[in-house]
N, C-alpha and C positions, 0 to 999 in steps of 0.2 A: 504494500500500500504506500503510495507516494505521500509527500508532505502535504500537498494541496488536498488530497483526499482525506488526510487525517484532520486537517483544519475544518473541512466541510463536515466531517463526522462529529467533531466536538461541538460545532455550532448547532447542528441538528439535534444533538443530545441535549444541549442547553435549552433549545426551543421546546422540545418535547417535555422537559421537566417543568418549564414555565406553564405549558399548556395544561398539564395535569395538576398544577398546584391550585390552591384556593385563591382564585384571581381577585375576588372582591375582598381584600384583606380586612377592611373595616366593616365586616359583616357581623351577623349575630350567630350565636350557637345556643343550644338548649341542652341542659344537663339534668337528667333524672337520677336522683339518689335512691338507692335501695340498701337495706342493711340486713345482715344475718344475725338472728338473735337466739336461735335454737341450736344448742350443741349437738343434739341428736339428729338434726337435719342441716348439716353444714352447707349444703348446696341450695337451700331454700332462702330466698331473699324476698323481703316485703318492702312496699313503698314507704319512703321516708319524706322526701322533699322534691321540689322542682326548682331549678335555677335557670334563669334566662339572662344571657349576657348580650345586650343589644348592640354594644360597640366593643370590639376587641382592642381598639386603640386606646379608648378611655379607661377600660377596665371596670366600668360600672356594671353592676349586676342586681337582679331582683330575685329574691328567694322566697318561696312559699313552703312552709313546713307545717305538717299536721301535728296536732297534740298526740302525745303518746298515751296509749291505754294503760291501765293498771297492770295488765298482763305483760305488756312490752317493757314497762319499767321494772317489773319483777324479773324478767329475763335478762335485762341489762345488768341488774344488781347480782343476779346469779352468775353471769359471766365474770363479773368483777371478783366475786367470792372464790371462783375457781381459777383465778389468775389467767383467764383466757383472753383471747383477742376479740375486739369489737370490729367486725369487717363491714366494709361499705363497697358497693358496686356503683360506679358512675357510668351512665349510658349517655354518651355525647352524640347529639344529632346536629348535622349541618343543614344549611338551607337547601342543598341539593338532594337531601334525603338520606345521605350516607350516615351510618351510625357506627360508633366505635365504643367498646366497653373497656373500662379500667377498674381494677380492684385495689383497694388500699385498706390498711388496718392500723389499729392502735390498741394499747392495753385498755381493757374495759375498766380497770380500776382507776386509770387516769381520767377516763370519760366521766365516771361517777364522782371522783374527787373534784373535778373542775365544774361540777354542777351543770353538765351538758353544754359547757362553753367550748366550742371547738373551732378549728380553722380548716378550710379546704383550699389547698394550693393547686391552681390549674396552670400548667406550663404550656405555652403556645409557641410553636416554631415560627420561622420566618415566612412560611407560606400560609399562616393562619390556621394550622391544624393543631389540635391538642395532642401532646406527646407524653403527658404524665399528669396524674391526679394524686395528690398526697393529703392524707388526713392527719391533723395534729391537734393537740389540746391547747386551749388558751390558759395562761397562768402556769403556776408551778406544777410540774408533773411529780408523781409519786411512784416509787417502786415497791411500797409496802401495800400489798393487796389483802392483808389478813383481815382488816376491818372495813374494807371498801363495801362489802356486801351488806353491811349493817348501817351504812350511811343513809341519811334521809335526803331525798331529792326535793328541793324547794320549787321545782318547776316540772312541767310535763311536756316541755317543748325545747328542742335544741336551739341554742343561740349560736348561729354559724356565721363566721366572717369568710367571705369568698375573696381570695387574693389571686390576681392574675399576674403571672410572671412570663415575660417574653424572653425566649431563648436567644442568646447572642450568637450571631453567625461567625464562624471561624473565617480567617482570611482565605480567599480563593486564589490559587496559583494562576499566574498569567501564562496559561498553556500556549496560547496562540503566539505570543512573542517569543517564547522559548523554541517553538517549532520553527518559526521564521529565522531565528538565529542559527539553528542547526542547518537549515536549508542554505543560508548564505555561506556558511563555512564550507559546506559540501561543494557548492558551486565554485567557491574560490580555490579549493584544492584541485578540482577538476581542471581549472584554468591555469593552475600552477602559480597562483598569486600569493599563496600562503608561504611566508618566509619563516624559517626557524631562527629566532633571534637569541637562542640560548647560548651560554658560554661553552667553551671547549670541554670543560669537565662535565657540565650538565648534559652535553650531548653524548659523550663517550665514556661516562663513568662505569657503565656496565662492562666495558672492556678493560678499563684501567684498574678497577678494584681487584679483580681476580689475579692480575699480574703482580700487584703489590703484595697481596696475601701470599702468593707463591714464592716471591722473593724473600718475604719475612720468614716463612716456614723453612725455606731452604737454608737461610742463614742461621736459624736456630738449630737446625739439625747438623750443621758442620761448623762448630765453633773454632776448629783448628785452622780453617781457611781464613777466618777473620784475623787471627794472629799473624 
């Protein structure tokens, strides 16, 4: 494949990547939260809340959370007493209908100790797609779960802060310029225009060093000749 064909291929690849990205960057996304509360049914998730982010650039969000039932509160406290994890599933939906699911978790005793005050971090890449959802608790976390199950919850609803984090893009290498430089050097070599400006030793060290080593070894092996 020639250099020109490589450049064309790189440009086509970049164009295709842009075409498949979320073009309308400052669009909206919807996130439905579900949580798993039953240790006997670890794959069963029930509805917890709905989050709407109308602007990815501004990071503003609207969240609607339902009140927890006494049974749900009892299950959360039971998870805390067992030193188990409180798991959350986030189902992200884009305007084009595409959905993607993320799962995150935190210690249930931290959830109970924080009085249901938690934080949901949503990481968004440069194309406007969510690439991570992380659950954290607000305030001081605790590693002591022995008494968490007996704590009294003063609320029946989660108080959640939704935080949007934009992923920083790494520097992109200038592939086209590098390929053009290689092409120019190749054409110059073919025309005989490339001159070797190195010094004498830099050019012929591969021949000089073995001779010096041979002379040194020969002199060390025949000390009588030196006298």
